[in-house]
C-alpha positions as CSV (number, residue, x, y, z in Angstrom):
1,M,62.3,10.1,-43.7
2,R,62.5,10.4,-39.8
3,R,63.4,14.5,-39.2
4,S,62.3,16.3,-36.3
5,A,62.6,20.0,-35.7
6,T,65.6,19.8,-33.2
7,A,67.7,17.9,-36.3
8,L,66.8,21.0,-38.6
9,P,70.0,22.9,-37.7
10,L,72.1,19.6,-37.6
11,I,70.8,18.5,-41.3
12,L,71.0,22.1,-42.8
13,S,75.0,22.3,-41.1
14,L,75.8,18.6,-42.8
15,G,74.0,19.2,-45.5
16,A,76.3,22.4,-46.3
17,A,79.5,20.5,-45.3
18,A,78.7,17.9,-47.7
19,P,76.2,18.6,-50.4
20,A,75.0,15.4,-52.7
21,V,76.1,15.9,-56.7
22,A,73.8,14.4,-59.2
23,G,73.8,10.8,-59.3
24,E,75.1,11.3,-55.7
25,T,73.4,10.5,-52.3
26,A,74.4,9.6,-48.5
27,C,72.9,6.7,-47.2
28,W,73.8,4.9,-43.8
29,F,73.7,1.2,-42.4
30,E,70.8,0.2,-40.4
31,N,69.8,-3.6,-39.3
32,G,72.8,-4.2,-41.8
33,A,71.0,-3.0,-44.7
34,I,72.0,0.3,-47.0
35,V,69.1,2.8,-46.4
36,A,69.1,5.9,-48.9
37,P,66.2,8.7,-49.5
38,A,64.7,7.9,-52.7
39,A,60.6,8.6,-53.9
40,I,58.5,6.7,-56.1
41,A,55.8,8.8,-57.5
42,D,55.6,11.3,-55.2
43,M,56.3,8.8,-52.2
44,A,59.3,9.5,-50.5
45,G,61.3,7.8,-47.4
46,D,63.7,5.5,-46.6
47,F,64.2,2.7,-49.3
48,V,66.9,-0.3,-48.4
49,I,69.0,-0.5,-51.3
50,D,69.3,-4.1,-52.7
51,L,71.2,-5.6,-55.6
52,S,69.9,-9.0,-54.6
53,A,66.4,-7.6,-55.0
54,P,65.5,-8.1,-58.8
55,R,62.7,-6.2,-58.4
56,T,61.6,-2.7,-56.7
57,L,59.1,-3.4,-54.4
58,L,56.5,-0.9,-52.5
59,H,55.2,-1.2,-49.0
60,N,51.8,-1.7,-49.5
61,T,51.1,0.9,-46.4
62,K,52.6,3.4,-48.1
63,A,50.8,3.0,-51.4
64,Q,47.2,2.6,-49.9
65,M,48.3,5.7,-48.3
66,S,48.5,7.8,-51.1
67,G,45.9,5.9,-52.9
68,Y,47.1,3.2,-55.0
69,A,44.9,-0.1,-55.0
70,D,46.7,-2.4,-57.0
71,I,49.6,-4.5,-56.3
72,D,51.4,-4.1,-59.7
73,L,52.1,-0.4,-60.4
74,T,54.1,1.5,-62.8
75,L,55.4,4.5,-61.9
76,P,58.6,6.6,-61.8
77,V,61.2,6.3,-59.4
78,R,63.8,8.6,-58.0
79,V,67.3,7.7,-55.9
80,A,70.8,9.3,-55.9
81,G,69.4,12.2,-58.4
82,R,68.2,10.1,-61.3
83,R,65.2,9.4,-62.4
84,V,63.6,6.3,-64.4
85,E,60.5,7.4,-65.6
86,A,58.4,4.1,-66.1
87,V,59.1,0.8,-63.2
88,P,57.6,-2.0,-62.6
89,V,57.1,-1.7,-59.1
90,L,55.5,-4.4,-57.3
91,V,53.3,-3.6,-53.9
92,S,53.8,-5.7,-51.1
93,D,53.6,-6.0,-47.3
94,L,57.0,-5.5,-46.1
95,D,56.6,-5.8,-42.2
96,Y,59.2,-8.8,-42.5
97,R,61.7,-6.3,-44.1
98,S,61.0,-3.8,-41.7
99,V,62.2,-6.1,-38.9
100,G,65.2,-4.1,-36.8
101,F,64.9,-0.9,-37.9
102,V,64.1,1.8,-36.3
103,A,61.1,2.8,-38.3
104,P,59.3,0.9,-41.3
105,I,61.0,1.0,-44.2
106,A,59.1,2.6,-47.2
107,G,60.2,0.0,-50.0
108,V,63.2,-1.4,-51.9
109,I,64.7,0.0,-54.6
110,G,66.0,-3.4,-56.8
111,A,68.4,-4.6,-59.5
112,D,65.3,-3.4,-62.1
113,V,66.4,0.0,-61.4
114,L,69.9,-0.4,-60.2
115,G,71.0,-2.4,-63.2
116,R,70.4,0.4,-65.6
117,Y,73.2,2.6,-64.0
118,V,76.7,1.8,-63.1
119,V,76.8,1.6,-58.9
120,I,79.4,2.6,-56.9
121,I,78.8,2.5,-53.0
122,D,81.5,3.7,-50.7
123,F,80.8,2.2,-47.2
124,A,82.5,4.8,-44.7
125,P,81.1,6.9,-45.2
126,C,78.1,5.7,-46.9
127,R,77.3,7.3,-50.4
128,L,75.7,5.3,-53.2
129,R,76.6,7.2,-56.7
130,L,74.6,6.0,-60.1
131,E,76.7,7.1,-63.1
132,A,75.5,6.5,-67.1
133,P,76.1,3.4,-68.8
134,G,79.8,3.4,-70.0
135,S,81.0,5.6,-67.6
136,T,83.8,2.9,-66.6
137,A,86.8,4.0,-67.0
138,A,89.6,1.8,-68.8
139,S,91.8,2.6,-65.8
140,N,89.4,0.7,-63.6
141,G,91.6,-2.3,-65.1
142,P,89.7,-5.5,-65.7
143,G,87.3,-6.6,-62.5
144,L,85.1,-9.6,-61.8
145,P,83.3,-11.1,-64.3
146,V,79.5,-10.3,-63.4
147,T,76.5,-12.9,-64.6
148,V,72.9,-11.2,-64.4
149,V,71.1,-14.2,-63.0
150,G,67.2,-13.8,-62.4
151,G,67.4,-10.6,-62.8
152,V,70.3,-9.9,-60.6
153,P,73.9,-9.6,-60.8
154,T,76.4,-12.4,-59.3
155,V,80.0,-13.1,-58.9
156,Q,81.3,-16.6,-58.4
157,A,82.1,-17.4,-55.0
158,T,83.2,-20.5,-52.8
159,A,81.3,-21.1,-49.6
160,S,82.5,-24.1,-47.3
161,D,81.0,-25.7,-44.0
162,G,84.2,-27.1,-43.0
163,F,83.4,-30.9,-44.8
164,A,81.8,-29.7,-48.5
165,S,82.5,-26.6,-50.9
166,L,80.0,-25.0,-52.7
167,T,80.7,-23.1,-56.0
168,G,78.0,-21.1,-57.9
169,A,76.5,-17.6,-58.6
170,F,76.4,-15.2,-55.5
171,A,74.4,-11.9,-55.6
172,L,75.8,-9.1,-54.0
173,D,73.3,-8.6,-51.2
174,T,73.4,-4.7,-49.9
175,A,70.5,-5.6,-47.2
176,S,71.7,-8.6,-45.0
177,N,73.3,-8.7,-41.4
178,G,75.4,-11.2,-42.0
179,G,78.4,-12.5,-44.4
180,V,76.3,-14.8,-46.5
181,R,72.7,-15.1,-47.2
182,A,71.0,-18.6,-47.9
183,R,68.0,-19.2,-49.3
184,G,65.2,-19.4,-46.9
185,D,61.8,-18.1,-46.6
186,A,60.4,-15.7,-49.4
187,D,58.8,-13.5,-46.4
188,G,61.8,-13.9,-43.6
189,P,64.0,-11.1,-42.2
190,R,66.9,-10.8,-44.0
191,Q,68.7,-11.3,-39.7
192,K,67.8,-14.9,-39.0
193,P,71.4,-16.0,-37.8
194,A,72.0,-19.3,-40.2
195,G,75.7,-20.2,-37.9
196,V,79.0,-19.7,-38.8
197,L,80.2,-20.6,-42.5
198,A,84.2,-22.1,-42.0
199,G,84.7,-20.1,-45.4
200,L,84.2,-18.2,-48.1
201,S,86.5,-17.7,-51.2
202,L,86.3,-14.5,-52.8
203,D,88.3,-12.2,-55.2
204,G,90.9,-14.6,-54.5
205,R,90.4,-13.9,-51.1
206,L,90.0,-17.0,-48.3
207,R,87.0,-15.1,-45.2
208,Q,87.0,-17.7,-42.6
209,R,84.2,-18.1,-39.8
210,V,81.8,-16.2,-42.1
211,L,78.6,-15.3,-40.3
212,A,75.4,-16.3,-42.3
213,V,72.2,-15.7,-42.0
214,R,68.9,-17.7,-43.8
215,A,66.3,-15.5,-45.4
216,G,64.6,-13.8,-47.5
217,D,64.1,-16.2,-51.7
218,L,66.7,-16.1,-54.1
219,P,65.9,-15.9,-57.8
220,R,65.9,-19.7,-59.6
221,G,70.2,-20.8,-60.6
222,V,71.3,-18.2,-57.6
223,T,73.4,-19.9,-55.2
224,G,73.4,-17.4,-52.3
225,A,74.5,-14.0,-51.4
226,V,77.6,-12.3,-50.2
227,G,76.6,-10.1,-47.2
228,V,77.0,-6.2,-46.3
229,A,79.6,-8.0,-43.5
230,I,82.1,-8.8,-46.4
231,L,81.2,-6.3,-48.9
232,S,81.9,-3.5,-46.9
233,D,85.6,-4.4,-47.1
234,Y,85.5,-2.4,-50.4
235,R,84.4,0.3,-52.4
236,L,81.6,-1.1,-54.7
237,R,81.9,-0.6,-58.2
238,L,79.4,-2.6,-60.6
239,D,78.8,-2.5,-64.2
240,A,76.1,-5.1,-64.6
241,Q,75.5,-4.1,-68.4
242,A,79.3,-4.3,-68.9
243,G,79.3,-7.6,-66.5
244,Q,82.0,-6.4,-64.1
245,L,82.8,-5.9,-60.6
246,W,85.6,-3.9,-58.8
247,L,86.2,-4.5,-55.6
248,T,88.8,-1.7,-54.3
249,P,89.9,-2.8,-50.5
250,T,89.8,0.4,-47.8
251,P,91.5,0.4,-44.7
252,Q,89.1,-0.3,-42.3
253,A,85.5,-1.6,-42.4
254,P,82.6,0.8,-41.5
255,K,80.6,0.3,-38.1
256,E,77.1,-0.2,-38.6
257,K,75.3,3.4,-37.7
258,G,71.6,4.9,-37.7
259,P,69.5,7.1,-40.0
260,G,72.1,9.6,-40.8
261,V,71.5,13.0,-43.1
262,S,68.8,12.8,-46.0
263,A,69.8,14.0,-49.2
264,G,66.7,14.7,-51.7
265,P,66.3,11.6,-53.5
């Protein structure tokens, strides 16, 4: 996490004003992605929070600096005050995921970790909360049906280019700089423009002229992914184990900002 001596007083003052609680942490927007402090074993840093990634990833540079030579590891993961003791972690060159970030990311926290909890994301200000399974209150009412496909939670959506429409399972991509992500090269950065879609229908609402990106592989059976440019219009509450997603509209969409104050993982 990027900290300096000159920033220390600000970190302390803001930290006192908005302390993190158990199961919750501050996050921030950078390069179209949600980023939060986390740690894999003793390797702490800034991690992309990606509900559309089936596996948790660790940058090979980070692993090598800590003495890990294997590419498949089983290590504890800490994020938002939660700890999972044994997570299969894939060590990979993540330079392609770091394109456009101020500093290289340490890794990606994927759906294999996030899906163990009820995930709540507030986009303005950015907060990530992980609640215990079964904590979804009945007062939330019915949500959108969620189906886990290829290890990632998906919802039904319809995309149109103005001539043809495609309906299918769309992942929730909290790490792409666009409204919709199409399947692309496995090692493609998430910021590669792919034009403008005529429309996207989600949660009974049609959005017109949606910016699209084409990058990164998607699990088999996943049609595409809904990106932060759309998800940030809501407060997101996902209970993948119960198969429900609640999207609560917020008064205004957030503006992307750089790294903010980081609570401990």
